[in-house]
VOSEFI-220073 format. One record per residue (C-alpha): x, y, z negated; chain; residue in three letters. Coordinates in steps of 0.02 Angstrom, whole numbers, plus 32768, in hexadecimal, padded with zeros to 4 digits. Layout:
{X=X | Y=Y | Z=Z | c=A | r=ALA}
...
END
This chain:
{X=2972 | Y=0C8A | Z=6BA6 | c=A | r=MET}
{X=29BA | Y=0D38 | Z=6BBA | c=A | r=SER}
{X=291D | Y=0D76 | Z=6C10 | c=A | r=PHE}
{X=28C3 | Y=0D6B | Z=6B69 | c=A | r=MET}
{X=291B | Y=0E09 | Z=6B30 | c=A | r=PHE}
{X=28AF | Y=0E6C | Z=6BA9 | c=A | r=PHE}
{X=2816 | Y=0E48 | Z=6B3F | c=A | r=PHE}
{X=2869 | Y=0E87 | Z=6AA4 | c=A | r=LEU}
{X=288C | Y=0F36 | Z=6AE0 | c=A | r=VAL}
{X=27E8 | Y=0F7C | Z=6A9F | c=A | r=PHE}
{X=27F4 | Y=0F32 | Z=69F3 | c=A | r=ASN}
{X=28AF | Y=0F50 | Z=69E2 | c=A | r=PHE}
{X=289C | Y=100B | Z=69D5 | c=A | r=PHE}
{X=2807 | Y=1007 | Z=6960 | c=A | r=THR}
{X=2824 | Y=0F69 | Z=68FA | c=A | r=ALA}
{X=2846 | Y=0F68 | Z=6842 | c=A | r=ASN}
{X=28DF | Y=0F13 | Z=67F8 | c=A | r=GLU}
{X=288E | Y=0E66 | Z=6800 | c=A | r=VAL}
{X=28C5 | Y=0DEE | Z=6889 | c=A | r=ALA}
{X=283D | Y=0DB6 | Z=68FF | c=A | r=GLU}
{X=2834 | Y=0D20 | Z=6972 | c=A | r=THR}
{X=27F9 | Y=0D37 | Z=6A25 | c=A | r=TYR}
{X=27C5 | Y=0CA7 | Z=6A94 | c=A | r=VAL}
{X=27CE | Y=0CC4 | Z=6B4F | c=A | r=VAL}
{X=273D | Y=0C6F | Z=6BA8 | c=A | r=LYS}
{X=2747 | Y=0CAD | Z=6C5B | c=A | r=GLU}
{X=279C | Y=0D1F | Z=6CD8 | c=A | r=LYS}
{X=2745 | Y=0D5D | Z=6D75 | c=A | r=ARG}
{X=2787 | Y=0DC2 | Z=6E06 | c=A | r=ILE}
{X=271F | Y=0E00 | Z=6E96 | c=A | r=SER}
{X=2749 | Y=0E5D | Z=6F35 | c=A | r=VAL}
{X=26B7 | Y=0EBA | Z=6F85 | c=A | r=LYS}
{X=26B3 | Y=0F08 | Z=7031 | c=A | r=GLY}
{X=2641 | Y=0F3F | Z=70BC | c=A | r=LYS}
{X=262F | Y=0F0E | Z=7171 | c=A | r=THR}
{X=25CA | Y=0F58 | Z=71FE | c=A | r=SER}
{X=254A | Y=0ECF | Z=71D7 | c=A | r=LEU}
{X=2544 | Y=0EE2 | Z=711A | c=A | r=GLY}
{X=25AB | Y=0EBF | Z=707F | c=A | r=GLY}
{X=2611 | Y=0E2C | Z=7042 | c=A | r=PHE}
{X=2658 | Y=0DF3 | Z=6F9C | c=A | r=THR}
{X=26E7 | Y=0D7A | Z=6F84 | c=A | r=CYS}
{X=26F8 | Y=0D33 | Z=6ED4 | c=A | r=LYS}
{X=2778 | Y=0CD9 | Z=6E6B | c=A | r=TYR}
{X=274D | Y=0C8F | Z=6DC3 | c=A | r=SER}
{X=279D | Y=0C26 | Z=6D3C | c=A | r=GLU}
{X=271C | Y=0BE8 | Z=6CC0 | c=A | r=LYS}
{X=2721 | Y=0B77 | Z=6C29 | c=A | r=GLY}
{X=27BE | Y=0BC3 | Z=6BE3 | c=A | r=LEU}
{X=27D4 | Y=0BAA | Z=6B28 | c=A | r=LYS}
{X=287C | Y=0BF9 | Z=6B03 | c=A | r=GLU}
{X=288B | Y=0C4F | Z=6A5A | c=A | r=SER}
{X=28F5 | Y=0CE2 | Z=6A29 | c=A | r=LEU}
{X=290B | Y=0D2C | Z=697D | c=A | r=VAL}
{X=2922 | Y=0DE8 | Z=697F | c=A | r=MET}
{X=295D | Y=0E57 | Z=68F3 | c=A | r=ASN}
{X=293A | Y=0F10 | Z=6906 | c=A | r=SER}
{X=29EE | Y=0F3D | Z=68DA | c=A | r=GLN}
{X=2A36 | Y=0EDE | Z=696F | c=A | r=ASN}
{X=2A4D | Y=0F2F | Z=6A18 | c=A | r=GLY}
{X=29FC | Y=0EE6 | Z=6AB2 | c=A | r=LEU}
{X=2A72 | Y=0E98 | Z=6B30 | c=A | r=PRO}
{X=2A59 | Y=0E9E | Z=6BEB | c=A | r=ASP}
{X=29C8 | Y=0E36 | Z=6C2B | c=A | r=LEU}
{X=29EE | Y=0DCA | Z=6CC3 | c=A | r=ASP}
{X=2966 | Y=0D77 | Z=6D2C | c=A | r=LEU}
{X=298E | Y=0CFE | Z=6DBA | c=A | r=ASN}
{X=2903 | Y=0CE3 | Z=6E37 | c=A | r=ILE}
{X=2901 | Y=0C55 | Z=6EB6 | c=A | r=ILE}
{X=28C6 | Y=0CAC | Z=6F55 | c=A | r=VAL}
{X=2882 | Y=0C0B | Z=6FA2 | c=A | r=GLU}
{X=2805 | Y=0C01 | Z=6F12 | c=A | r=ASN}
{X=27A8 | Y=0C9F | Z=6F46 | c=A | r=PHE}
{X=26FA | Y=0C76 | Z=6F89 | c=A | r=GLY}
{X=2699 | Y=0CEA | Z=6FFA | c=A | r=CYS}
{X=25F7 | Y=0C8B | Z=700D | c=A | r=GLY}
{X=2619 | Y=0C1B | Z=70A3 | c=A | r=ASN}
{X=26AA | Y=0BC4 | Z=70F7 | c=A | r=PHE}
{X=26B6 | Y=0C42 | Z=7187 | c=A | r=ILE}
{X=26C3 | Y=0CD8 | Z=7112 | c=A | r=LEU}
{X=273A | Y=0C78 | Z=70A1 | c=A | r=ASN}
{X=27AD | Y=0C53 | Z=7134 | c=A | r=LYS}
{X=27A5 | Y=0D06 | Z=7175 | c=A | r=ASP}
{X=27C9 | Y=0D4F | Z=70C9 | c=A | r=PHE}
{X=285C | Y=0CDA | Z=70AA | c=A | r=ARG}
{X=28A4 | Y=0CFB | Z=7157 | c=A | r=ASN}
{X=2890 | Y=0DB7 | Z=7141 | c=A | r=THR}
{X=28EF | Y=0DBC | Z=709C | c=A | r=ILE}
{X=2971 | Y=0D3F | Z=70DA | c=A | r=LYS}
{X=2949 | Y=0CB6 | Z=705C | c=A | r=ALA}
{X=29C0 | Y=0C38 | Z=70AC | c=A | r=LYS}
{X=2A51 | Y=0CB2 | Z=70A8 | c=A | r=GLU}
{X=2A25 | Y=0CFA | Z=6FFD | c=A | r=PHE}
{X=29C4 | Y=0C72 | Z=6F9E | c=A | r=PRO}
{X=29CA | Y=0CCD | Z=6EF8 | c=A | r=MET}
{X=2989 | Y=0D7A | Z=6ECA | c=A | r=ALA}
{X=29C8 | Y=0DC6 | Z=6E29 | c=A | r=LYS}
{X=2985 | Y=0E49 | Z=6DB2 | c=A | r=VAL}
{X=29EE | Y=0E95 | Z=6D27 | c=A | r=ARG}
{X=29A5 | Y=0F0A | Z=6CA4 | c=A | r=VAL}
{X=2A0B | Y=0F72 | Z=6C2A | c=A | r=ASN}
{X=2A16 | Y=1017 | Z=6BCC | c=A | r=ASN}
{X=2972 | Y=1006 | Z=6B6C | c=A | r=TRP}
{X=2938 | Y=10AF | Z=6B29 | c=A | r=VAL}
{X=289E | Y=10FB | Z=6ADA | c=A | r=ARG}
{X=2869 | Y=11AB | Z=6B0E | c=A | r=LYS}
{X=27CD | Y=11FF | Z=6ACC | c=A | r=ASN}
{X=277D | Y=115A | Z=6A99 | c=A | r=GLY}
{X=279E | Y=1108 | Z=6B42 | c=A | r=ARG}
{X=2822 | Y=1088 | Z=6B6E | c=A | r=PHE}
{X=289C | Y=1090 | Z=6BFD | c=A | r=TYR}
{X=292B | Y=1029 | Z=6C43 | c=A | r=CYS}
{X=299E | Y=101D | Z=6CD8 | c=A | r=ASN}
{X=2977 | Y=0F92 | Z=6D53 | c=A | r=MET}
{X=29ED | Y=0F4B | Z=6DD4 | c=A | r=PHE}
{X=29A1 | Y=0EDF | Z=6E5D | c=A | r=VAL}
{X=2A04 | Y=0E73 | Z=6ED6 | c=A | r=THR}
{X=299A | Y=0E35 | Z=6F67 | c=A | r=LEU}
{X=29CC | Y=0E01 | Z=7017 | c=A | r=ALA}
{X=2A80 | Y=0E29 | Z=6FE9 | c=A | r=GLY}
{X=2A5D | Y=0EDF | Z=6FBE | c=A | r=LYS}
{X=2A6B | Y=0F31 | Z=6F14 | c=A | r=HIS}
{X=29E5 | Y=0FAE | Z=6EDD | c=A | r=LEU}
{X=29EE | Y=1019 | Z=6E41 | c=A | r=VAL}
{X=2957 | Y=1060 | Z=6DE4 | c=A | r=PHE}
{X=2988 | Y=10D3 | Z=6D55 | c=A | r=ARG}
{X=2913 | Y=1106 | Z=6CC8 | c=A | r=ASP}
{X=288E | Y=108A | Z=6CFF | c=A | r=LEU}
{X=27F5 | Y=1091 | Z=6C8F | c=A | r=GLU}
{X=27BF | Y=0FEC | Z=6C42 | c=A | r=LEU}
{X=2704 | Y=0FDA | Z=6C2B | c=A | r=VAL}
{X=26B4 | Y=0F73 | Z=6BA4 | c=A | r=ARG}
{X=2630 | Y=0EFA | Z=6BE3 | c=A | r=VAL}
{X=25C1 | Y=0E7F | Z=6B88 | c=A | r=LYS}
{X=2637 | Y=0DEB | Z=6B9F | c=A | r=GLU}
{X=26DE | Y=0E47 | Z=6B8B | c=A | r=GLY}
{X=2733 | Y=0ECD | Z=6BF3 | c=A | r=VAL}
{X=2740 | Y=0EFB | Z=6CAA | c=A | r=LYS}
{X=27A9 | Y=0F67 | Z=6D1A | c=A | r=ALA}
{X=2778 | Y=0FAC | Z=6DC5 | c=A | r=ASN}
{X=27EE | Y=0FEB | Z=6E4A | c=A | r=VAL}
{X=27D7 | Y=1021 | Z=6EFE | c=A | r=LYS}
{X=2854 | Y=0FE5 | Z=6F7E | c=A | r=ILE}
{X=2865 | Y=0FF2 | Z=7039 | c=A | r=GLN}
{X=28A2 | Y=0F75 | Z=70B9 | c=A | r=PHE}
{X=2925 | Y=0FF5 | Z=70EF | c=A | r=SER}
{X=296E | Y=0FF7 | Z=703D | c=A | r=GLN}
{X=298D | Y=0F3D | Z=7054 | c=A | r=LEU}
{X=29DA | Y=0F55 | Z=7100 | c=A | r=GLY}
{X=2944 | Y=0EFC | Z=714B | c=A | r=LEU}
{X=28C7 | Y=0F2B | Z=71D1 | c=A | r=ALA}
{X=280F | Y=0F12 | Z=71AB | c=A | r=PRO}
{X=27D4 | Y=0E7C | Z=720F | c=A | r=PRO}
{X=2756 | Y=0E88 | Z=729C | c=A | r=SER}
{X=26F4 | Y=0DFF | Z=72EF | c=A | r=LYS}
{X=2695 | Y=0DE1 | Z=7390 | c=A | r=MET}
{X=2700 | Y=0E55 | Z=73F9 | c=A | r=GLY}
{X=26F5 | Y=0EE2 | Z=737A | c=A | r=GLY}
{X=2638 | Y=0EDE | Z=7368 | c=A | r=MET}
{X=2649 | Y=0EAD | Z=72B0 | c=A | r=VAL}
{X=26C5 | Y=0F19 | Z=7251 | c=A | r=LYS}
{X=26FB | Y=0F18 | Z=719C | c=A | r=VAL}
{X=2709 | Y=0FBE | Z=7140 | c=A | r=ASP}
{X=27B7 | Y=0FF3 | Z=7106 | c=A | r=GLU}
{X=2782 | Y=1005 | Z=704F | c=A | r=ASN}
{X=2777 | Y=0F76 | Z=6FD3 | c=A | r=LEU}
{X=273E | Y=0F72 | Z=6F1D | c=A | r=ASP}
{X=27A1 | Y=0F02 | Z=6EA8 | c=A | r=LEU}
{X=2751 | Y=0ED4 | Z=6E01 | c=A | r=GLU}
{X=27A4 | Y=0E70 | Z=6D77 | c=A | r=ILE}
{X=273A | Y=0E2E | Z=6CE6 | c=A | r=VAL}
{X=2781 | Y=0DD1 | Z=6C51 | c=A | r=LEU}
{X=2706 | Y=0D7D | Z=6BDC | c=A | r=ALA}
{X=2732 | Y=0D53 | Z=6B28 | c=A | r=TYR}
{X=26E7 | Y=0D31 | Z=6A7E | c=A | r=SER}
{X=2727 | Y=0D61 | Z=69D2 | c=A | r=VAL}
{X=2738 | Y=0CDA | Z=694E | c=A | r=ARG}
END
């Protein structure tokens, strides 16, 4: 339920004194990368959520914690799924975690600090801009395999190589009641 706070960040700083109820419907996470043959996207999604949270504009926002089951990422086919899971050590580290805190508003834009734990490594993204999208909010970060202590995989004797850079996108969808 704590991940619902993420949705509230935009309205928290601009809301009037009236409490509002937010209903979290979905969270999506995608990891995008490139290979010597083209691009790939691995996705994680939790849909059908109906958790409610009442927010009063005078209350502070606590840390937001997201737990992600790494085995539930899908990359389009079983071979890519297996390669992705092996690469990020899903058996050794079955859970990825995202923590968001320090919500601030600067010049009409919203920022936070995000802490990502993936493959046993901890990454910190300070002053990350949160972007409003039709269904809620999203955050985008760029990470590299080397930041995770991992080597980009290669296949077929090195003929197919994966680029070092990855794009991580987190989208949280909500509705206001």
